N, C-alpha and C positions, 0 to 999 in steps of 0.2 A: 494372233495374240501370243502364240508360242514363239514365233520368230521375234518378235519385238522382245519377248523376255530374254531370249538368248542373247540378242544384241546388247541388252541393257548388263546382262552378265558378263560379256565379253568387255564392254566398256569399263565396268567395276573392276574386272581383273586387271585391265590395262591401266587403269588409274593407279591401283595398289603397286604395280610393278614399276610405274614411273616413279611413284613416292619412295619406294624403296630404292631404286636407282639414285634418285636425288639425294637420299639420305647417306648413301654410300659415297656419292661424288662429293658431298659436303664434308664429310668426316675426313676425306683426304686433304683437305686444306687445314684441319686442325690436328696437327702432330702433337703428341704428348711432349712436353718440355723435357729435356735431357738433364739429369743431375750432373753437374759439373765439379762441384767441390763441397766439402762439408767442414764446419767448424765446430769446435766444442768449447763452451765457455760456462761461466758461473757468476753469479753475483754475490756468492759466499766467499770465505777465506778457503784457500787450498791447502792449508796446514790443519792436519788432523793430529792434535796434540796427545789424546788418549785413546786407549782401545775401545772401539765403539762409536768414537767420535764420526759424524758423517757429513757429506758435502753432496748437495744436488747439482748434477751438471746438466746441460742442456745441449742438444746436437741440432745444428741449423744447417740446412741444405741450400745451396745456390744453384740455380738451374740456367740453362742457355739462353732463356729469354728475361734474364736478370730478376727473376721472381725468387722469393725465399720461403722456406717451409720448416716448420719445427718439426724434426724427425726423432724428438727424443723417446717417444713411445714406440716407434717402428725400427729403429737402429738396433743393430746388433752389437752389444756392448762387450768389451773384454779388457783384462789387464795384460799389457804386452810387456812390462818389464817389473820385476819384483812382485810377482802375483801373490807370494805368501803373505805381504804385508797389508793388502787391501782386497776387498772384493766389490762388484759392482753389479747392480740389477737395475734396468730401467734407467740408468744414469745416477743412480744413487750409490756413492762410494762410501764404504764403511772401514774403518781402520781395524785390521787385525792383530798386527803386531807393531809396537812403536819403539823397539830397540833394535839396532842403534838409531839413535835420533837423528833426523836429518835425511833419512833414506828417501828417496823419491820413487815413485811408481807411476808409470805411464798409463793412461786410460784412453782407450780407443774406441770410437763409434764407427760403425761402418754400414753401408747401405748399397744396394744394387740399383743402378740406374736403368731407365727404360731401354736403352741400348745394350744392356747386358754387363757393362763394366761394373766394378765394384769401387765406391768411393769412400774415403775415410778421413776422419780428423782425430787429433790427439791432443790430450792435454796432462800436464804432470801434476800430481799432488805430493805433499811432503807429509810424513809421519813423525811424531815425536816432538818433544818439546826441546829446543835449544837450550843450552846451559852456559853458553857463551855470551857474555855481554858485549855489545858493540860501543866502544868509547870514542867519544870525539871531542876535540879541543877547540875552543873558540878561536885560538891564534894558529891552528894547523899543527903540522908536525915538525916544521921547520922554523925556528924563531932566530930572528937577528936581534943582538942587543942594541944595535944602532938604531932601529926602529920601535924596539920594545924594551926599554931599559928597566933597571931595578925598580921594583915595586909595580910595574905594569900588571893590570889584573888580568886574570886568566880564568875561563869557567869550563866545566866540563859536562857533558851530557852522556847517558847511558841508555841504551834500548835493548831490548829482548823480545826476539820474534817480532819486531816491528813496534813493539809497545814501549812507550817512554817509561824508564825506570829510575831516572835521575834522583827523584826524591828519596827514594828506597836504597839507594847505592851510596856506599861509603867509598870515598876516593882518598888514596893515599899516594905519596911520591917516593921514589926510592932514594931521592937526594933532594933535601929540603934547601940546600944551598942553590940549587939550579932552579927549581920550582918548589914553592912552600904552599902545602895546603893545609891550612890550620884546622878547618873543619868544613862540612858541608861538600858542596860541588865547586866551591869558588877558591882561588889561591893568587899568588903573585910570583912574578919573576924574580929570582933570587939575585941575579947579577953574575953567576958563575957559568962559565960554557961547559959543555959536555952533552952526553946522552942520559936521560933521566926516563924511568919507567913510571907511568901512571898506572895504579890498579884500583878497579873497581869491584866491589863486592855487595851483591844483593843477597843478603841472608834468607830474605822470605822465599826466594825462588831458587835458592842453591846456586846461583849463577855468578860467575866471575869473568873478567876480562881486562886486558891491559892494552896500554897505547905507549909507544916509544915516541919521545920527542927529543929533537936535537936542538941545542941552543948554540948559537954561534956569536962571535964579535960583530 
């Protein structure tokens, strides 16, 4: 009886060893994927107009097996340029200083891959509210009287930080004989050649902008 028991114990131990060996062997076929690259993106605006404005960034890792993983919570976040303007924690960027307006800060997310290399990705954010209007003419910046004679209609649009401010903007012409703007955002070609400056003023946002137009024969 004792001999049979010992045989069973030996067989059981052998089975355990075989199972362990099989597990180790199988594990060799499944190597952890290696992190190849990282991208940083957001669905929000990357412009932080005021002190305290925030934007949530996301870090996504791409692996050598073409899989992707959200690494926002595990990545190491840092500000690599103009660190006094913004802070970042867990991918949440907060504006600290917004003057001078238009300053860009670079946000970096980094993580270590399974082979020991460090992979990172970056995204730029902009602080402050721009005060320069972007003025655009419906006829461009070079106008020929041969194709656009006297009294041809012309209109202007104004944007600020990507937002349409045309209706809130007052447009004026430096020479009404070249381009006349009686009111609003529409005017006419005056018939005189030369260079004219169109100025847009948005008092509500304390923003201004100019556009130079050349009128030729």
